[in-house]
matplotlib code that plots the C-alpha trace (Angstrom):
import matplotlib.pyplot as plt

x = [13.4, 15.8, 18.7, 17.7, 17.7, 21.2, 22.5, 21.0, 22.6, 26.0, 25.7, 24.7, 27.7, 30.1, 28.7, 28.9, 32.5, 33.3, 31.7, 33.6, 36.9, 36.3, 35.6, 38.8, 40.8, 39.3, 40.2, 43.7, 45.4, 48.5, 46.4, 45.0, 48.6, 49.6, 46.5, 47.3, 50.7, 49.3, 46.6, 49.0, 51.4, 49.2, 46.7, 49.3, 51.1, 47.9, 48.1, 51.8, 53.3, 55.8, 57.5, 55.4, 56.2, 59.8, 60.0, 58.0, 58.9, 61.0, 58.1, 55.7, 58.1, 58.2, 54.4, 54.0, 56.4, 54.5, 51.4, 53.1, 54.6, 51.9, 49.0, 46.8, 43.3, 42.8, 39.9, 42.2, 44.8, 44.0, 46.3, 45.0, 45.5, 49.0, 49.9, 48.7, 50.5, 53.7, 53.1, 52.6, 55.8, 57.8, 56.3, 57.0, 60.6, 61.0, 59.4, 61.8, 64.7, 63.5, 63.2, 66.7, 68.0, 66.3, 64.0, 61.9, 58.8, 56.4, 57.9, 57.4, 53.8, 53.2, 54.8, 52.8, 49.5, 50.2, 50.7, 47.5, 45.6, 47.1, 46.2, 42.6, 42.8, 43.8, 40.9, 38.5, 39.8, 39.4, 35.8, 35.1, 36.1, 33.2, 30.5]
y = [115.6, 113.0, 115.5, 116.3, 112.6, 112.2, 115.2, 113.9, 110.5, 112.1, 114.2, 111.2, 109.3, 112.1, 112.3, 108.6, 108.6, 111.5, 109.7, 106.5, 108.3, 110.0, 106.7, 105.3, 108.2, 107.7, 104.0, 104.4, 107.6, 107.0, 107.3, 110.6, 111.8, 110.9, 112.6, 115.8, 116.0, 114.9, 117.5, 120.3, 119.5, 118.1, 121.0, 123.7, 121.6, 121.5, 125.3, 125.3, 125.8, 123.0, 124.6, 122.6, 119.2, 120.1, 121.1, 118.1, 115.2, 113.5, 113.9, 112.4, 109.5, 108.9, 109.1, 106.6, 104.2, 104.6, 103.2, 99.8, 99.9, 101.8, 100.0, 99.2, 98.2, 94.4, 95.0, 96.8, 94.1, 92.7, 91.7, 94.5, 97.2, 95.9, 95.9, 99.5, 100.6, 99.1, 100.9, 104.2, 103.7, 103.0, 106.0, 108.3, 107.1, 107.7, 111.2, 112.2, 110.9, 112.9, 116.1, 115.6, 115.2, 118.4, 116.7, 118.5, 120.2, 118.4, 115.0, 115.9, 116.8, 113.6, 111.6, 113.4, 112.9, 109.2, 109.0, 110.9, 108.4, 105.5, 107.2, 107.4, 103.7, 102.8, 104.8, 103.2, 99.7, 100.5, 101.5, 98.2, 96.3, 97.9, 96.5]
z = [299.6, 298.4, 298.7, 302.3, 303.2, 301.7, 303.6, 306.8, 306.2, 305.6, 308.8, 310.8, 309.5, 310.4, 313.9, 314.4, 313.3, 315.6, 318.5, 317.6, 317.3, 320.6, 322.3, 320.7, 322.1, 325.5, 325.5, 324.0, 325.2, 323.0, 319.8, 321.1, 321.8, 318.3, 316.9, 318.8, 317.1, 313.7, 313.9, 314.9, 312.0, 309.2, 309.0, 308.7, 306.1, 304.0, 303.9, 303.0, 306.5, 307.0, 310.1, 312.6, 311.0, 310.5, 314.2, 315.5, 313.3, 316.0, 318.5, 316.0, 315.4, 319.1, 319.5, 316.7, 318.4, 321.6, 319.9, 319.8, 323.3, 325.1, 326.7, 323.7, 324.8, 324.3, 321.9, 319.5, 319.5, 316.0, 313.2, 311.1, 313.7, 314.5, 310.8, 310.4, 313.5, 312.1, 308.8, 310.7, 312.7, 309.5, 307.8, 310.8, 310.9, 307.1, 307.4, 310.3, 308.2, 305.2, 307.3, 308.8, 305.3, 304.3, 301.7, 299.3, 300.7, 298.3, 299.3, 303.0, 302.4, 300.5, 303.3, 306.0, 304.0, 303.7, 307.4, 308.0, 305.9, 307.9, 311.1, 310.0, 308.8, 312.4, 314.0, 311.5, 312.4, 316.1, 315.4, 313.6, 316.7, 318.6, 316.2]

ax = plt.figure().add_subplot(projection="3d")
ax.plot(x, y, z, "-o")
ax.set_aspect("equal")
plt.show()
């Protein structure tokens, strides 16, 4: 019975985060556009396929930059979110430079994984503004 309660709690948490992320994407289209590129490049990289990120690193860099210049909803304009967006922009520029310089695949995966983590940090911070 205890295990069932833990499983239910985890499922509810995942659903709540999905709903929260969806709401964030609805309110801030630029973060959704970034997510689309991240999703289409990160997941193949997890499986060893770096062709998508190598082909789309400039697009990802531009989508990250758009997070700062695009119309960010007022409720998300916090110091923490701005700081994380700045970090993501820097990471995306560095990743693009790494790919242009034909960096090692393991370094590219590490860089992309770090960007993925910061993206989730931003979405989490957005969710916290709704509480």
